[in-house]
TIKOLVEX-402066 format. One line per field, with one value per atom (N, C-alpha, C): atom name; x, y, z; chain; residue number from 0. Coordinates in pm, 1 decimal, decimal comma. Last residue first. Layout:
! residues N
site <- c(CA:...)
px <- c(X:...)
py <- c(Y:...)
pz <- c(Z:...)
unit <- c(A:...)
pos <- c(NUM:...)
END
This chain:
! residues 223
site <- c(N:CA:C:N:CA:C:N:CA:C:N:CA:C:N:CA:C:N:CA:C:N:CA:C:N:CA:C:N:CA:C:N:CA:C:N:CA:C:N:CA:C:N:CA:C:N:CA:C:N:CA:C:N:CA:C:N:CA:C:N:CA:C:N:CA:C:N:CA:C:N:CA:C:N:CA:C:N:CA:C:N:CA:C:N:CA:C:N:CA:C:N:CA:C:N:CA:C:N:CA:C:N:CA:C:N:CA:C:N:CA:C:N:CA:C:N:CA:C:N:CA:C:N:CA:C:N:CA:C:N:CA:C:N:CA:C:N:CA:C:N:CA:C:N:CA:C:N:CA:C:N:CA:C:N:CA:C:N:CA:C:N:CA:C:N:CA:C:N:CA:C:N:CA:C:N:CA:C:N:CA:C:N:CA:C:N:CA:C:N:CA:C:N:CA:C:N:CA:C:N:CA:C:N:CA:C:N:CA:C:N:CA:C:N:CA:C:N:CA:C:N:CA:C:N:CA:C:N:CA:C:N:CA:C:N:CA:C:N:CA:C:N:CA:C:N:CA:C:N:CA:C:N:CA:C:N:CA:C:N:CA:C:N:CA:C:N:CA:C:N:CA:C:N:CA:C:N:CA:C:N:CA:C:N:CA:C:N:CA:C:N:CA:C:N:CA:C:N:CA:C:N:CA:C:N:CA:C:N:CA:C:N:CA:C:N:CA:C:N:CA:C:N:CA:C:N:CA:C:N:CA:C:N:CA:C:N:CA:C:N:CA:C:N:CA:C:N:CA:C:N:CA:C:N:CA:C:N:CA:C:N:CA:C:N:CA:C:N:CA:C:N:CA:C:N:CA:C:N:CA:C:N:CA:C:N:CA:C:N:CA:C:N:CA:C:N:CA:C:N:CA:C:N:CA:C:N:CA:C:N:CA:C:N:CA:C:N:CA:C:N:CA:C:N:CA:C:N:CA:C:N:CA:C:N:CA:C:N:CA:C:N:CA:C:N:CA:C:N:CA:C:N:CA:C:N:CA:C:N:CA:C:N:CA:C:N:CA:C:N:CA:C:N:CA:C:N:CA:C:N:CA:C:N:CA:C:N:CA:C:N:CA:C:N:CA:C:N:CA:C:N:CA:C:N:CA:C:N:CA:C:N:CA:C:N:CA:C:N:CA:C:N:CA:C:N:CA:C:N:CA:C:N:CA:C:N:CA:C:N:CA:C:N:CA:C:N:CA:C:N:CA:C:N:CA:C:N:CA:C:N:CA:C:N:CA:C:N:CA:C:N:CA:C:N:CA:C:N:CA:C:N:CA:C:N:CA:C:N:CA:C:N:CA:C:N:CA:C:N:CA:C:N:CA:C:N:CA:C:N:CA:C:N:CA:C:N:CA:C:N:CA:C:N:CA:C:N:CA:C:N:CA:C:N:CA:C:N:CA:C:N:CA:C:N:CA:C:N:CA:C:N:CA:C:N:CA:C:N:CA:C:N:CA:C:N:CA:C:N:CA:C:N:CA:C:N:CA:C:N:CA:C:N:CA:C:N:CA:C:N:CA:C:N:CA:C:N:CA:C:N:CA:C:N:CA:C:N:CA:C:N:CA:C:N:CA:C:N:CA:C:N:CA:C:N:CA:C:N:CA:C:N:CA:C:N:CA:C:N:CA:C:N:CA:C:N:CA:C:N:CA:C:N:CA:C:N:CA:C:N:CA:C:N:CA:C:N:CA:C:N:CA:C:N:CA:C:N:CA:C)
px <- c(8901,5:8943,1:9092,8:8688,8:8806,8:8834,1:8477,7:8447,5:8567,8:8663,4:8537,6:8512,5:9020,8:8904,4:8777,0:9243,1:9166,9:9047,9:9524,7:9385,9:9312,2:9861,0:9763,5:9625,3:10204,2:10062,2:9978,2:10527,4:10438,9:10295,7:10663,0:10741,0:10654,7:10641,8:10560,1:10637,2:10811,5:10817,9:10732,2:10625,0:10712,6:10704,9:10629,2:10567,5:10669,4:10628,8:10708,8:10642,7:10484,2:10452,0:10535,8:10640,4:10579,2:10554,9:10753,9:10824,0:10770,9:10683,3:10684,6:10758,8:10716,7:10581,0:10569,8:10992,8:10909,9:10768,6:11149,0:11100,2:11009,8:11367,8:11256,5:11223,4:11528,7:11584,5:11477,2:11413,7:11508,5:11567,3:11085,9:11195,7:11285,4:10984,1:10987,4:11105,3:10807,0:10947,6:10965,2:10484,3:10574,6:10720,5:10312,4:10318,6:10431,6:10292,5:10384,4:10398,1:10088,2:10230,2:10323,3:9819,2:9894,1:10045,1:9733,4:9726,0:9813,6:9768,6:9842,4:9843,4:9585,2:9727,8:9812,9:9330,6:9378,9:9529,8:9165,8:9309,1:9381,7:8943,5:8969,5:9120,6:8919,5:8960,8:8967,3:8636,3:8752,5:8794,5:8405,3:8522,6:8647,6:8128,5:8175,4:8297,4:7978,7:8039,5:8080,3:7898,0:7797,8:7850,3:8081,0:8078,3:7971,4:8075,2:8053,6:8050,6:7894,7:8010,9:7974,7:7732,9:7712,2:7832,7:7885,6:7833,5:7807,1:7784,5:7876,0:7808,8:7723,7:7644,9:7734,9:7898,1:7770,6:7678,7:8149,5:8038,8:7906,5:8407,3:8317,9:8199,2:8753,1:8614,0:8538,4:9031,7:8960,7:8814,7:9186,6:9124,1:9045,8:9376,8:9338,7:9285,4:9385,7:9369,1:9316,9:9625,6:9504,5:9504,2:9787,9:9754,9:9628,3:10055,9:9921,8:9908,5:10224,6:10214,8:10072,1:10443,4:10304,7:10302,9:10677,7:10646,5:10497,6:10730,5:10709,4:10675,4:10557,2:10656,0:10630,7:10337,6:10424,3:10542,9:10012,5:10130,4:10206,1:9826,3:9868,3:9993,5:9550,0:9681,6:9708,1:9372,7:9390,3:9532,3:9134,0:9248,5:9253,0:8909,0:9018,5:9134,9:8733,4:8700,4:8814,6:8815,7:8853,6:8833,9:8674,1:8747,1:8789,2:8499,7:8505,6:8569,3:8396,2:8400,7:8397,7:8281,0:8318,6:8304,3:8333,0:8310,2:8349,7:8364,6:8276,4:8238,0:8540,9:8408,6:8312,8:8771,1:8714,5:8570,7:8828,5:8790,1:8717,5:8892,9:8785,4:8735,8:9111,9:8990,7:8871,6:9285,4:9240,6:9118,2:9328,0:9268,5:9213,6:9444,8:9322,7:9253,6:9677,2:9570,9:9438,7:9816,2:9786,9:9671,5:9842,4:9766,9:9725,0:10008,4:9872,9:9785,5:10246,7:10172,5:10026,9:10419,2:10298,2:10208,5:10648,8:10565,7:10433,8:10765,3:10710,6:10616,1:10665,3:10743,2:10683,8:10627,8:10568,0:10671,7:10691,9:10749,2:10683,9:10544,9:10574,7:10629,3:10487,6:10545,4:10575,0:10253,2:10337,0:10377,5:10131,7:10176,1:10272,9:9873,1:9977,5:10005,5:9787,0:9783,8:9901,7:9601,8:9725,2:9696,3:9359,2:9467,7:9602,6:9098,7:9214,0:9324,7:8759,0:8880,1:8996,0:8475,5:8586,2:8706,2:8260,3:8275,8:8393,2:8273,0:8195,8:8223,1:8399,9:8482,2:8403,9:8201,2:8330,1:8404,8:7985,3:7966,0:8098,4:8112,2:8037,0:8024,8:8231,9:8313,9:8238,7:8094,6:8110,0:8185,9:8174,9:8072,9:8082,8:8459,1:8388,6:8288,9:8476,3:8469,3:8393,3:8698,6:8582,3:8590,8:8919,0:8812,3:8685,0:9093,1:9040,4:8921,1:9363,9:9266,7:9222,0:9511,9:9484,6:9396,1:9575,8:9489,0:9457,4:9906,0:9777,3:9702,2:10064,5:10054,6:9914,8:10241,0:10115,7:10123,5:10536,2:10482,2:10353,5:10648,0:10562,9:10505,5:10785,4:10852,4:10771,9:10846,5:10749,7:10822,2:10908,5:10958,4:10850,8:10705,4:10746,5:10800,3:10668,3:10732,0:10782,7:10759,6:10662,9:10738,2:10971,1:10857,0:10750,0:11130,8:11122,0:10991,1:11097,1:11072,3:11066,6:11345,8:11234,0:11222,5:11408,6:11456,3:11337,3:11405,7:11339,1:11388,4:11499,5:11551,3:11496,0:11361,8:11502,3:11563,1:11118,4:11125,2:11269,3:11191,4:11159,2:11166,8:11238,2:11340,6:11316,8:10988,4:11119,9:11223,1:10687,4:10782,0:10920,7:10482,7:10570,2:10669,6:10183,0:10307,8:10400,9:9992,8:10033,5:10167,1:9778,6:9915,1:9956,8:9538,6:9597,9:9745,5:9309,1:9423,9:9493,4:9081,2:9176,1:9192,4:8882,0:9010,2:9113,0:8661,0:8656,3:8785,5:8729,4:8727,9:8732,4:8951,5:8823,9:8828,9:9154,2:9135,1:8993,4:9385,9:9243,4:9216,0:9687,3:9616,6:9467,8:9997,9:9854,5:9783,8:10324,0:10224,9:10083,3:10649,4:10519,8:10412,6:10990,3:10875,1:10748,8:11324,8:11197,1:11089,5:11560,3:11566,1:11436,0:11409,1:11539,8:11536,9:11091,7:11168,0:11296,9:10843,2:10975,7:11024,8:10527,5:10608,9:10741,9:10265,9:10384,9:10476,4:9929,0:10027,9:10143,3:9648,9:9773,7:9863,3:9331,5:9410,3:9537,7:9247,3:9188,5:9262,3:9359,6:9376,4:9307,7:9352,8:9230,2:9242,4:9560,0:9540,7:9418,4:9553,5:9518,9:9494,3:9649,0:9511,3:9466,0:9913,7:9825,6:9679,2:10009,2:10008,0:9913,9:9982,9:9909,5:9898,5:10162,8:10020,5:9936,3:10399,2:10353,6:10205,4:10419,6:10404,8:10353,7:10447,2:10337,0:10311,5:10681,0:10550,7:10434,5:10943,2:10851,9:10708,6:11069,7:11080,2:10978,9:11010,5:10962,2:10963,0:11147,2:11002,1:10944,5:11409,8:11350,1:11198,9:11443,8:11454,0:11387,5:11415,1:11323,9:11325,3:11633,3:11492,1:11400,6:11898,4:11838,1:11687,5:11964,4:11988,1:11918,9:11904,8:11826,2:11842,0:12056,5:11960,9:11886,2:12217,0:12280,9:12187,2:12002,5:12125,3:12182,4:11656,6:11777,9:11900,3:11398,6:11483,9:11614,3:11105,9:11245,1:11321,9:10770,7:10866,2:11006,4:10451,2:10586,1:10682,2:10113,3:10228,4:10356,4:9757,9:9883,8:9997,8:9429,2:9545,3:9667,7:9088,0:9197,9:9316,1:8843,8:8939,5:9054,5:8510,0:8646,9:8731,6:8255,2:8312,9:8459,7)
py <- c(6885,7:6909,8:6889,2:7006,4:6938,1:6975,9:7169,6:7034,6:6958,0:7355,9:7340,6:7194,2:7309,0:7325,6:7306,6:7488,6:7367,2:7399,1:7655,9:7671,6:7545,0:7754,4:7658,5:7699,1:7854,7:7884,9:7769,4:7989,3:7872,1:7919,8:8224,7:8102,3:7976,3:8549,6:8434,2:8306,7:8827,0:8713,1:8599,1:9126,0:9014,1:8906,6:9477,8:9352,4:9239,4:9706,6:9637,8:9505,0:9998,9:9856,3:9793,4:10240,4:10199,3:10048,7:10240,5:10307,4:10265,1:10144,5:10051,4:10110,9:10344,5:10291,3:10194,2:10376,9:10477,3:10426,9:10055,2:10162,7:10258,1:10011,9:9972,9:10086,1:10070,0:9987,0:9938,0:10192,2:10273,4:10196,0:10210,1:10129,8:10220,4:10417,4:10381,0:10289,3:10349,3:10370,4:10325,2:10503,2:10405,3:10449,4:10702,0:10580,2:10486,4:10910,4:10924,8:10800,3:10804,7:10812,6:10828,3:10824,4:10701,4:10719,1:11075,3:11041,9:10920,9:11053,4:11157,0:11130,2:10851,1:10825,0:10928,5:10976,6:10860,6:10842,3:11204,4:11209,8:11098,3:11192,6:11208,2:11217,9:10953,3:11081,2:11076,6:10820,7:10787,1:10911,2:10873,9:10954,7:10916,1:10806,7:10837,4:10928,5:10536,5:10667,7:10686,9:10293,6:10375,7:10516,3:9988,9:10130,5:10203,1:9738,0:9749,7:9894,3:9698,0:9725,5:9742,2:9439,0:9561,3:9581,3:9318,3:9301,3:9438,4:9355,9:9383,7:9364,5:9225,7:9207,0:9234,3:9243,5:9311,6:9299,7:9140,3:9045,7:9111,4:9240,8:9273,9:9178,8:9228,2:9183,0:9228,9:9291,2:9307,2:9267,4:9035,7:9165,6:9171,0:8974,9:9064,5:8984,3:8947,8:8879,9:8980,2:9020,6:9050,9:8971,8:9082,4:8986,0:9032,7:9233,4:9239,7:9135,7:9267,0:9191,6:9201,5:9460,0:9430,5:9372,1:9460,4:9431,5:9407,9:9481,3:9606,6:9584,7:9198,3:9298,1:9423,2:9142,1:9069,4:9159,1:9166,2:9228,3:9127,8:9167,2:9102,9:9169,5:9260,1:9299,6:9227,0:9193,8:9169,6:9209,5:9174,9:9247,0:9228,6:9066,8:8974,8:9042,7:9272,1:9185,5:9091,1:9587,8:9453,1:9358,0:9818,8:9822,3:9685,0:9789,2:9916,6:9906,1:9620,2:9581,7:9705,7:9868,0:9730,7:9701,7:10131,9:10111,8:9969,8:10111,4:10215,6:10189,5:9900,6:9889,3:10000,0:9978,5:9844,3:9836,1:10232,6:10215,7:10083,1:10157,3:10251,9:10238,8:9994,3:9936,2:10027,1:10186,2:10075,1:10004,4:10363,4:10412,9:10298,7:10178,7:10254,9:10299,3:10093,3:9996,7:10068,3:10339,3:10266,8:10168,7:10398,5:10487,8:10416,7:10188,7:10199,7:10288,8:10246,0:10120,3:10135,1:10453,2:10478,1:10354,5:10375,5:10469,9:10499,7:10209,7:10152,8:10246,9:10249,1:10308,7:10260,5:9954,7:10060,5:10119,0:9849,3:9862,8:9980,9:9599,4:9736,9:9735,8:9389,8:9407,5:9555,0:9177,6:9296,4:9317,5:8956,9:8972,2:9088,7:8875,8:8973,5:8977,7:8675,5:8674,3:8760,9:8727,6:8747,7:8738,4:8628,3:8647,6:8664,4:8431,8:8500,4:8508,0:8457,9:8417,3:8499,4:8347,9:8444,1:8385,2:8172,5:8246,2:8341,8:8177,8:8138,0:8230,9:8229,6:8208,8:8179,5:8286,8:8356,6:8344,9:8121,6:8263,6:8337,9:7871,4:7892,2:8040,2:7892,0:7874,1:7911,2:8164,2:8022,9:8013,7:8423,8:8354,5:8204,8:8636,9:8525,1:8459,3:8976,2:8862,9:8749,8:9233,8:9146,7:9033,6:9375,1:9448,2:9365,4:9378,2:9295,2:9368,4:9430,2:9488,4:9382,8:9279,1:9416,6:9491,7:8971,5:9035,4:9175,7:8886,9:8937,9:9003,3:8584,7:8729,3:8772,0:8316,0:8374,1:8526,8:8179,8:8271,4:8332,8:7861,3:7966,9:8051,2:7676,2:7731,8:7843,8:7633,6:7652,3:7714,3:7437,7:7515,3:7523,4:7479,8:7395,6:7482,1:7705,1:7587,0:7493,2:8010,7:7912,5:7789,9:8168,4:8232,3:8138,1:8147,8:8128,4:8184,4:7970,7:8095,8:8066,5:7786,0:7794,2:7932,4:7816,6:7835,3:7845,3:7585,9:7691,6:7696,5:7366,7:7494,6:7612,3:7151,0:7162,3:7296,1:7175,5:7207,8:7230,0:7073,9:7215,2:7258,9:6803,0:6883,6:7033,6:6723,0:6735,4:6817,5:6910,9:6808,5:6830,7:6992,5:7043,5:6934,7:6928,4:6852,8:6890,3:7203,4:7113,1:7046,8:7298,8:7252,8:7153,1:7492,7:7463,2:7426,8:7366,6:7449,8:7399,1:7369,1:7436,3:7360,5:7263,3:7193,7:7254,5:7419,1:7299,1:7219,2:7615,3:7648,6:7524,0:7550,1:7514,1:7544,2:7830,8:7694,4:7676,0:8006,9:7996,8:7851,9:8181,9:8054,2:8076,8:8322,2:8345,9:8212,6:8382,5:8289,9:8335,7:8478,8:8522,7:8440,1:8436,4:8397,4:8448,0:8570,3:8547,5:8508,8:8676,4:8546,5:8514,7:8849,3:8821,4:8684,4:8741,8:8866,4:8838,0:8546,2:8558,8:8702,8:8384,3:8489,5:8502,5:8162,7:8188,2:8283,9:8079,4:8150,4:8189,0:7864,7:7902,0:7975,1:7726,3:7823,9:7851,8:7532,8:7532,2:7627,8:7327,0:7445,0:7426,1:7103,8:7180,9:7301,8:6932,4:7015,7:7105,4:6828,1:6739,1:6815,7:7051,8:7005,2:6918,7:7055,4:7168,3:7128,2:6813,1:6837,2:6951,6:6857,3:6747,0:6768,7:7069,1:7089,8:6981,3:6932,7:7047,6:7073,2:6742,1:6698,2:6810,5:6916,1:6819,7:6774,0:7066,6:7130,7:7032,8:6998,4:6955,1:7001,8:7113,5:6968,7:6915,5:7384,5:7319,2:7167,7:7418,4:7437,6:7369,7:7377,2:7283,7:7296,2:7599,8:7464,2:7363,1:7808,6:7797,8:7656,7:7756,4:7753,9:7729,3:7779,7:7651,2:7648,9:8027,5:8000,9:7873,7:8011,4:8094,8:8060,2:7883,3:7802,5:7881,5:8030,1:7955,0:7876,2:8008,6:8063,3:7971,1:7944,7:7920,1:7974,8:8176,7:8080,4:8066,2:8211,1:8251,4:8139,5:8329,8:8220,8:8273,1:8432,5:8476,6:8363,5:8399,8:8354,9:8419,6:8418,1:8469,4:8430,6:8307,3:8303,5:8358,8:8287,9:8348,5:8366,2:8041,4:8108,2:8159,9:8013,4:8022,4:8097,6:7772,7:7907,5:7902,1)
pz <- c(9623,4:9762,4:9768,0:9359,0:9408,9:9554,2:9292,6:9335,3:9385,9:9062,7:9133,1:9166,9:9117,9:9031,8:9115,1:9324,4:9299,8:9210,2:9223,7:9262,1:9227,1:9304,0:9252,0:9298,5:9278,5:9297,5:9246,4:9336,8:9338,3:9351,7:9317,8:9297,2:9295,3:9210,6:9249,9:9217,1:9329,8:9238,9:9292,8:9414,8:9443,3:9336,3:9391,3:9348,9:9361,9:9654,2:9553,4:9520,8:9736,8:9729,0:9618,0:9706,9:9833,6:9836,1:9452,6:9561,7:9698,5:9207,8:9320,5:9440,0:9025,6:9041,9:9158,9:9021,8:9089,4:9116,0:9083,2:8996,2:9073,7:9373,1:9287,8:9191,3:9587,3:9480,8:9384,8:9799,0:9721,4:9603,7:9935,4:9881,6:9798,2:10214,8:10072,2:10039,0:10484,7:10452,4:10307,2:10539,1:10479,8:10481,0:10621,9:10702,9:10659,7:10440,9:10554,2:10641,1:10256,0:10221,1:10341,4:10337,9:10361,3:10346,1:10255,6:10397,7:10429,2:9983,1:10054,8:10204,8:9926,0:9909,0:9981,1:9980,7:10056,3:10045,7:9949,6:9925,4:9998,6:10236,5:10094,2:10074,6:10510,1:10450,2:10298,1:10658,5:10575,9:10497,8:10794,7:10828,3:10750,5:10859,3:10724,3:10736,2:11056,7:11037,5:10891,5:11130,3:11063,3:11036,3:11108,0:11144,4:11063,7:11005,9:11149,9:11197,8:10690,5:10773,7:10920,3:10530,3:10606,9:10698,0:10224,4:10360,0:10423,1:9882,9:9993,8:10129,1:9625,0:9747,3:9867,7:9422,4:9402,1:9521,6:9435,5:9438,4:9401,4:9214,8:9324,5:9319,1:9112,0:9105,8:9230,2:8892,3:9018,7:9001,4:8684,9:8706,6:8838,1:8985,5:8876,7:8758,6:9334,1:9206,0:9103,9:9587,9:9513,4:9383,6:9894,4:9789,2:9721,3:10074,3:10016,6:9906,5:10377,7:10253,4:10202,5:10569,1:10534,0:10393,3:10835,9:10696,5:10678,8:11103,0:11029,8:10882,6:11214,6:11251,5:11167,2:10966,7:11058,7:11086,8:10819,6:10879,6:10965,8:10510,7:10634,1:10687,2:10319,1:10369,7:10500,8:10016,7:10159,6:10197,6:9758,3:9815,9:9967,1:9647,4:9678,9:9749,7:9587,0:9700,2:9738,2:9525,4:9479,8:9596,1:9619,1:9491,8:9439,8:9842,9:9772,6:9634,1:10056,9:9915,6:9826,5:10288,9:10255,3:10106,5:10419,8:10276,9:10236,5:10694,4:10641,5:10496,4:10728,4:10787,9:10746,7:10585,6:10568,5:10617,2:10688,8:10548,4:10527,5:10955,2:10927,9:10784,5:10910,9:10970,6:10943,5:10804,9:10721,2:10779,4:11017,2:10893,0:10808,5:11206,7:11235,7:11107,2:11078,7:11107,7:11133,2:11072,1:10948,7:10969,2:11345,6:11258,6:11130,5:11428,4:11483,4:11396,0:11275,8:11261,9:11308,8:11298,5:11221,5:11210,6:11420,4:11494,4:11423,6:11219,9:11344,3:11417,9:10888,6:10995,7:11128,4:10691,9:10772,3:10867,6:10368,9:10502,5:10574,2:10148,3:10188,2:10330,6:9868,9:10001,6:10026,7:9693,0:9705,0:9850,2:9453,2:9591,0:9598,2:9239,0:9268,7:9418,6:8991,3:9137,8:9182,7:8693,4:8769,0:8917,7:8602,8:8506,7:8577,1:8687,3:8745,3:8640,8:8656,3:8585,2:8639,0:8824,9:8824,2:8753,4:8848,8:8725,5:8720,5:9198,4:9080,9:8963,0:9438,4:9319,2:9192,0:9631,6:9635,0:9502,3:9600,0:9572,4:9564,7:9659,7:9535,8:9501,8:9913,9:9794,5:9667,5:10112,7:10079,0:9947,6:10181,2:10260,3:10237,4:10204,2:10140,5:10235,8:10205,7:10299,2:10231,7:10081,6:10073,1:10173,2:10171,4:10104,2:10095,2:10473,2:10364,3:10303,9:10691,2:10599,3:10500,6:10860,5:10903,5:10804,6:10975,4:10876,3:10927,2:11058,5:11103,4:10987,6:10961,5:10950,7:10994,2:11117,0:11067,6:11064,5:11001,1:11101,3:11047,4:10944,9:10889,3:11001,9:11080,8:10963,9:10900,2:11425,7:11318,0:11200,2:11718,1:11603,0:11495,0:12007,6:11895,8:11782,9:12166,0:12222,6:12113,4:11993,6:12042,7:12092,3:11913,3:11977,2:12026,3:11584,5:11729,6:11783,3:11280,3:11351,8:11500,7:11092,7:11187,1:11249,3:10741,4:10878,2:10972,8:10471,7:10546,5:10690,1:10345,8:10299,5:10378,9:10438,1:10477,1:10437,9:10305,0:10447,9:10492,6:10055,0:10069,0:10215,3:10109,4:10041,7:10056,6:10252,4:10318,9:10242,9:10195,2:10149,0:10208,2:10473,7:10368,7:10326,9:10552,2:10568,0:10453,0:10682,2:10573,4:10603,8:10883,6:10907,5:10799,0:11008,1:10878,4:10898,7:11250,7:11214,3:11088,3:10964,7:11052,9:11184,0:10814,4:10807,8:10903,7:10820,0:10902,3:10897,1:10632,3:10774,6:10860,7:10372,1:10431,8:10581,0:10265,9:10315,3:10368,1:10084,4:10114,3:10150,1:10144,3:10138,3:10161,4:10061,7:10076,1:10055,5:10187,3:10131,8:10161,5:10128,8:10179,9:10109,4:10221,3:10142,3:10210,7:10205,7:10271,6:10171,5:10112,1:10180,3:10254,0:9855,4:9914,8:9981,9:9840,1:9847,3:9923,9:9674,7:9733,4:9730,2:9736,5:9675,8:9749,6:9661,9:9743,2:9666,6:9695,7:9615,3:9706,9:9683,9:9750,1:9650,1:9750,8:9675,9:9754,5:9918,0:9784,2:9691,5:10186,5:10101,4:9967,2:10350,8:10333,5:10244,7:10359,1:10477,9:10467,3:10106,5:10217,1:10346,1:9964,3:9945,7:10062,8:10055,4:10082,1:10068,4:9955,4:10099,7:10136,3:9678,1:9741,5:9892,8:9644,4:9616,8:9683,3:9710,9:9790,0:9768,3:9509,8:9648,4:9737,2:9288,6:9294,4:9436,9:9355,0:9335,0:9348,4:9382,6:9489,7:9468,4:9167,0:9183,8:9284,6:9217,1:9094,7:9111,7:9459,4:9454,8:9331,5:9372,4:9468,4:9469,4:9204,4:9149,5:9241,7:9390,7:9276,4:9218,5:9577,8:9615,3:9496,8:9539,4:9502,3:9521,4:9639,8:9498,1:9451,1:9919,3:9829,4:9682,8:10106,3:10030,4:9922,3:10273,6:10166,7:10078,4:10552,3:10494,6:10387,5:10471,3:10548,6:10475,5:10438,1:10368,2:10446,9:10629,8:10609,4:10540,4:10579,1:10597,3:10568,2:10672,6:10639,1:10672,6:10554,5:10632,8:10582,2:10575,5:10521,1:10614,8:10481,0:10569,2:10498,0:10498,2:10422,5:10517,7:10481,3:10569,0:10484,0:10391,4:10343,9:10445,8:10478,6:10482,1:10441,6)
unit <- c(A:A:A:A:A:A:A:A:A:A:A:A:A:A:A:A:A:A:A:A:A:A:A:A:A:A:A:A:A:A:A:A:A:A:A:A:A:A:A:A:A:A:A:A:A:A:A:A:A:A:A:A:A:A:A:A:A:A:A:A:A:A:A:A:A:A:A:A:A:A:A:A:A:A:A:A:A:A:A:A:A:A:A:A:A:A:A:A:A:A:A:A:A:A:A:A:A:A:A:A:A:A:A:A:A:A:A:A:A:A:A:A:A:A:A:A:A:A:A:A:A:A:A:A:A:A:A:A:A:A:A:A:A:A:A:A:A:A:A:A:A:A:A:A:A:A:A:A:A:A:A:A:A:A:A:A:A:A:A:A:A:A:A:A:A:A:A:A:A:A:A:A:A:A:A:A:A:A:A:A:A:A:A:A:A:A:A:A:A:A:A:A:A:A:A:A:A:A:A:A:A:A:A:A:A:A:A:A:A:A:A:A:A:A:A:A:A:A:A:A:A:A:A:A:A:A:A:A:A:A:A:A:A:A:A:A:A:A:A:A:A:A:A:A:A:A:A:A:A:A:A:A:A:A:A:A:A:A:A:A:A:A:A:A:A:A:A:A:A:A:A:A:A:A:A:A:A:A:A:A:A:A:A:A:A:A:A:A:A:A:A:A:A:A:A:A:A:A:A:A:A:A:A:A:A:A:A:A:A:A:A:A:A:A:A:A:A:A:A:A:A:A:A:A:A:A:A:A:A:A:A:A:A:A:A:A:A:A:A:A:A:A:A:A:A:A:A:A:A:A:A:A:A:A:A:A:A:A:A:A:A:A:A:A:A:A:A:A:A:A:A:A:A:A:A:A:A:A:A:A:A:A:A:A:A:A:A:A:A:A:A:A:A:A:A:A:A:A:A:A:A:A:A:A:A:A:A:A:A:A:A:A:A:A:A:A:A:A:A:A:A:A:A:A:A:A:A:A:A:A:A:A:A:A:A:A:A:A:A:A:A:A:A:A:A:A:A:A:A:A:A:A:A:A:A:A:A:A:A:A:A:A:A:A:A:A:A:A:A:A:A:A:A:A:A:A:A:A:A:A:A:A:A:A:A:A:A:A:A:A:A:A:A:A:A:A:A:A:A:A:A:A:A:A:A:A:A:A:A:A:A:A:A:A:A:A:A:A:A:A:A:A:A:A:A:A:A:A:A:A:A:A:A:A:A:A:A:A:A:A:A:A:A:A:A:A:A:A:A:A:A:A:A:A:A:A:A:A:A:A:A:A:A:A:A:A:A:A:A:A:A:A:A:A:A:A:A:A:A:A:A:A:A:A:A:A:A:A:A:A:A:A:A:A:A:A:A:A:A:A:A:A:A:A:A:A:A:A:A:A:A:A:A:A:A:A:A:A:A:A:A:A:A:A:A:A:A:A:A:A:A:A:A:A:A:A:A:A:A:A:A:A:A:A:A:A:A:A:A:A:A:A:A:A:A:A:A:A:A:A:A:A:A:A:A:A:A:A:A)
pos <- c(222:222:222:221:221:221:220:220:220:219:219:219:218:218:218:217:217:217:216:216:216:215:215:215:214:214:214:213:213:213:212:212:212:211:211:211:210:210:210:209:209:209:208:208:208:207:207:207:206:206:206:205:205:205:204:204:204:203:203:203:202:202:202:201:201:201:200:200:200:199:199:199:198:198:198:197:197:197:196:196:196:195:195:195:194:194:194:193:193:193:192:192:192:191:191:191:190:190:190:189:189:189:188:188:188:187:187:187:186:186:186:185:185:185:184:184:184:183:183:183:182:182:182:181:181:181:180:180:180:179:179:179:178:178:178:177:177:177:176:176:176:175:175:175:174:174:174:173:173:173:172:172:172:171:171:171:170:170:170:169:169:169:168:168:168:167:167:167:166:166:166:165:165:165:164:164:164:163:163:163:162:162:162:161:161:161:160:160:160:159:159:159:158:158:158:157:157:157:156:156:156:155:155:155:154:154:154:153:153:153:152:152:152:151:151:151:150:150:150:149:149:149:148:148:148:147:147:147:146:146:146:145:145:145:144:144:144:143:143:143:142:142:142:141:141:141:140:140:140:139:139:139:138:138:138:137:137:137:136:136:136:135:135:135:134:134:134:133:133:133:132:132:132:131:131:131:130:130:130:129:129:129:128:128:128:127:127:127:126:126:126:125:125:125:124:124:124:123:123:123:122:122:122:121:121:121:120:120:120:119:119:119:118:118:118:117:117:117:116:116:116:115:115:115:114:114:114:113:113:113:112:112:112:111:111:111:110:110:110:109:109:109:108:108:108:107:107:107:106:106:106:105:105:105:104:104:104:103:103:103:102:102:102:101:101:101:100:100:100:99:99:99:98:98:98:97:97:97:96:96:96:95:95:95:94:94:94:93:93:93:92:92:92:91:91:91:90:90:90:89:89:89:88:88:88:87:87:87:86:86:86:85:85:85:84:84:84:83:83:83:82:82:82:81:81:81:80:80:80:79:79:79:78:78:78:77:77:77:76:76:76:75:75:75:74:74:74:73:73:73:72:72:72:71:71:71:70:70:70:69:69:69:68:68:68:67:67:67:66:66:66:65:65:65:64:64:64:63:63:63:62:62:62:61:61:61:60:60:60:59:59:59:58:58:58:57:57:57:56:56:56:55:55:55:54:54:54:53:53:53:52:52:52:51:51:51:50:50:50:49:49:49:48:48:48:47:47:47:46:46:46:45:45:45:44:44:44:43:43:43:42:42:42:41:41:41:40:40:40:39:39:39:38:38:38:37:37:37:36:36:36:35:35:35:34:34:34:33:33:33:32:32:32:31:31:31:30:30:30:29:29:29:28:28:28:27:27:27:26:26:26:25:25:25:24:24:24:23:23:23:22:22:22:21:21:21:20:20:20:19:19:19:18:18:18:17:17:17:16:16:16:15:15:15:14:14:14:13:13:13:12:12:12:11:11:11:10:10:10:9:9:9:8:8:8:7:7:7:6:6:6:5:5:5:4:4:4:3:3:3:2:2:2:1:1:1:0:0:0)
END
């Protein structure tokens, strides 16, 4: 089975300018560490002094704890909140359009042209409403538009990942709800939930597309 994971990471003060170069220099070691931890797919995106990561890993390899190369680890600030320092804060899965059953059926024959990571900001008082509507959509209309689309949340930030062109398995799972209450005019219902960005093009007023700083996908049969 495939486990889909999302993380939020913080770049240490003064390290942002060197990040891209360090990632390039450490790419081979980072990919090796991710593979050894069970990852088959990984994409990392940057926004200001933060990173957002999407990972697909072997379920039997969890907990997923890659040994990040020292040069890159030194550039990341630890997150508080647990007994041991951690450099990656897990994001909660609050929406996924598709659910992978196994590697063969999940990725067979799919050609990925773009891996898109985007970021949005929820109004704190609208968080519960946003999750409610998305769970309803997810379970009333599973695999509606792109099986790879997934949204993770951490505090007020929500991060989405999708692979383009969009794809559907043709064998959607049975949802957990038998209702039909997902509202029409979806975007009009969603718009009040967000705090829009003011430094992006109009097309990215809600979801700003992030810079991808690292990605890899293991070939079929590789671990």
